[in-house]
N, C-alpha and C positions, 0 to 999 in steps of 0.2 A: 426323413422326419426330424424336426428340431427337438432337441432334448428339453424336457421340462425341468425348469430350475425349481428346486425346493425352496419354498418360502420359510424364513425362520419362524419357529413356533412362538406364539405370543403367550402360550399357557405357562404359568409359573412352574419352574422346575422344583424337584423335591429339595434340592440344596437351597434354592431361594426361599422356599417356605420355611425350612429349618432355620435359616439365618434370621428371617423375620420373627420367628417364635423365640429365638435366643435373644434378640434385641428387646422384644416385648418383656421377656422374663427378667432381663437385666434391668430394664427401666422400672419394672414392678418392684424388684428388690431395692433398688436405689430410692424409690419413692417411699417404701416401707421404712428405710433407715431415716430418711428426712422427716417422716411423720413421727417416728419415735422420739427423735431429737426435739421436734417442735412441741409435742405433747408433754414431754418430760420437763422441758425448759420453761414453758409458758407461765406457770404460776411463779416461778423464780424470777422471770423477767418482769412480771407485773409488780412483784414486791420490790425489786431493785430499782426500777425506772419509773413506776407509776404509783408507788406507795404513798406519796405526798400529794397526789392530785386531789383537789377539793371537789370538783364537779365530776361525778361518775358518769352522768348523762353525756357530758361533752366528750369524755373519753370514748364512750360507745359510739358517738356520732363520727369521730375520727376513724375508729375501727371500721364502721360501716362504709366510710368513704374509701378506705383501702380495699375493702371487699368489692365495692362498686367498680373500682378501677380494674381489678382483675377480671370480674365478670363481664365488663364491657369489652375488654380485650378478647376474651374467649368468644363472646357473641360476634365481634367483628370478624374473627376467623371463620365462624360458621356462616355468616352472611356472604362471604366470598364464594362459598361452595353452594349455598342455597339463598340466592338474593330475595326470593319471595316468601321466606319463612315468617315474616312479620305482617304479612297482608291481613291475616285473620285477627290480629291483635286489636283490642278496643279497651277503652278506659273503664267502661262499666264492668266487664268481665274481670278485668285486672283487679279492680277494687274489691269486687265480690269474692274473688278467690285468694287474693294475697293481702287484703287489708287487715283482717283480724290476725292471721299468723304474724304479720309484720309487727303489730302492736305487742303480741305476746313475746316475740323474740326481743323487742326493744326493752321491755321491762325485765325480761330474763337476763339480758346482758348487763343491765345496771346492777341487778342483784348479785351477779357473778363478780363484778368489779368490787362491790362492797365486801362480799364474803372472802375474797382473796386477801384482803387486808387484815382479816381477823382469824384466819386459819393458817396452819402451816401448809406449805405447798403440797406435801403428800396427803394430808387430811383433805384438802380441797379436791385433788385429783381422784381420790378414792370415793368420797361422798358424791361427787359430781356424776359418777357412773350410775347412780340410781335413776338417771334420766332414761336408761334402758328399760327399767321397770315401768315408768310412766308412759313411755312411748308405746310399749306393748299394750298397756291398758287402753289407751286412746285409739290405737290402731284396731284393737278388737272391737271397740264400741263403734267407731266411725266406718271401718272397712270390713268388719266381721272376719278378720283374719285370725286363724286359730294358732295355738302354740302347742308344742309337744310337752310331755310330762317333764322331760329333761330341762326344757326351757323354763317351765314353771318353777322347778327346783332351783335353777340358776338365779331366777329373779328373787326367790326367797332368800338365797344366800346374799344377794346384794342388799336386800332390806336388813338382814342381820348385821352386815358390815356397817351400814349407816347408823343403826341403833347403837352398835358397839362404840362407834366413834363419837356419837353425840352425847353419850353418857359421861358426865364429869367424873374425873378420877378423885379418889379420896385425898390425894396429896395436893389438890389444887385449891387455891384461895377462892372463896365463894364469889367475890365480886368479879374476879377474872373469869371464872367459869360462866357466870351469868352473862358477861359481856361477849364472850366467845360464842355462847349459845345463841343469843338473840341477834348478834350482828355477823356471825359466821355461819353456824349450822342452819338456822332458820332461813336466811336468804338463799343458801345453796340448795336446800330442799325445795323451796318454792320455785326457784329457778329451774330445777329438774322437772317439776310438774309442768311448768309453762313450756319447757323444752319438749316434753312428750306431747303436749297438746299441739304446739306449733308444728312439730315433725309430722304428726298424724294428718293435720290439715294440709300441710305442704305435699305429703305423699298422696293424699286424695286429689289434690290439684294436678300433680304430675301424672298420676296413673289414670284416673277417671277421665280427665279432660285432655290428656296427651299434650301437655305443655312443655316447652323447652326449659331445661334446668337453669341455663344462664339467664333467660328472661325472668324466670321466677326469682332468682337471686337478686337481680337488679331491682325488681319490684319490692322485694322485702327490704332491701337497703334503703331505697328512696322513701317508702311509706313509713318505715320504722324511724328514720331520721326526722321526717316531718312530724311524726307523733311526739318524739322527744323534744324537738324544737318548740312545738306548741306549748308543751308543759314548761319548758325553760323560760319562755317569754312571760308566762304568768308568774314565774318565780325568778326575778332578775338576778338574785344572788347566785343562782346556779350557772350563770353565764361567765363564771370566773375561770381564768387560765392559771389560777394560783397553784403552785406546785409543779408546773410544767417546765420541762427542759427539752432540748433537742433530742435527748435520748428517750423521751417518753414515746416517741414514734416507733421505737423498736418493738415493744410488746403489741402495739397496734398493727404493725405490718406483719408480725409473727402470727397474730390471731387470724388475719385475712389469709395468709399463706396456709394456715392449718386447714381451713375449709376447702381450699383447692387441693391440698394433699390427700384429704380424705376421699374426695371424688376420684383422684388419680389412682390411689391404691386400690380402691374398690373396682375400678375399671380394669386395671392391668394385673392385679393379684387376687381379687375376690374379697368377699366380706370376711371370711374366716381369717385370712392373712392380715386384714385390717385390724382384727382383734389382737393378733400377735404384736402388731406395731404398738398398739395402745398399752399392752402388757409390758412391752419393753420400755415404753415411756414412763409407766408407773415405777418400774424398777429404777430407772434413771433418776426420777424425782427423789426417791428414797435415798439413793446413794449420794446425790449431790447435796441434799438437805443435811444429811448426817455430816458430810465433809465440810460444807460451807459454814454451818452454824455450830459445828463442833459439839454435837450432843447426840447421845445414843437414842435410838428410836424406842418407844414404849412397846410393851408386850401387846397392848391393844392394837397398835399400828401394824405389828407383824401379823397378828391374827387376821385383821381386816384386810391387809394386803393379800394374804393367801385366799381369803374368801372371794375378793373381787377378781383376782386373776383366774381362779378356778371357775367362777360363774361366767366370766366373759368367754372362756374357752368352751364350756359346756353349751352356752347359749348359741354360739356360732357353729359348733361342730354337730349338734343334734337338732336340726330344724324340724318343724312339723311336716310330715308327709301324709297326704290323704290316703285312706285305705284303697287298695285296688278293687275295682268293681267286680262283683261276683259273676262268675260265668254261668250262664243259663244252661240247664240240661237240655240237650236236643233230643 
């Protein structure tokens, strides 16, 4: 009788699985480091290379173009694996699900560009985290998602930090404080509210209607840019490239890369680790701001930094867990 030859096993070995997990963990930590650098440097890059840009809307459109390029590349990779994933796409559903969020994101990004020019980098990064609070509010309203008591406490800490930073100090000149309040604090707070509304509507689109994230990103970029272009056409003075240099593209590309890094860190490291990346970014902003501008940080900034960092950790580490169903007596 002929001897039976053993076929090589196609099942993954324990060593192969371990190597794959190690690579995934390494990529996750590398992405976390990149996200911390991007998040911490972004307001500094905007102030250095886009501080003199006259048209904030035009700056946002360029940022959206960079995001569109990255999202289209990601979609192209997915289409190679699933060629038919766009067969169910249609313009009516696309406008219905992504039209309004795109408009909110467009206005939000213009307000962010404005506030970055009137707040210090650390102030902006800290107050901008209040979008977590507004996202929670709108997610609760639209998706009926509940939050733990710890998360509610964390959101109260965020609100406290925002109020602390928005209150003018006694040693500030009245005119300067008024200018920073109306052109710095107010825009970033309104942007945070719009961010929460847009995030909740986008989450509704992704989860309820099972839509692809890359497709939704492309829709948001296109519709948001068209919305801003329509407003700019009615105001010809906003079509100016005054204040632009070749280096102005640096913060635009960095903003687009930040969105990609958030998704990458969430995928490979999880939402809690993403919060650690943002905490590291806040610390980096404070260190660089103190070093580059050669000034000591105020006590309010130290207190607000502690509140924001603690609230981000608590919010991510203690999510809501539904109570276990009661066992019926038999």
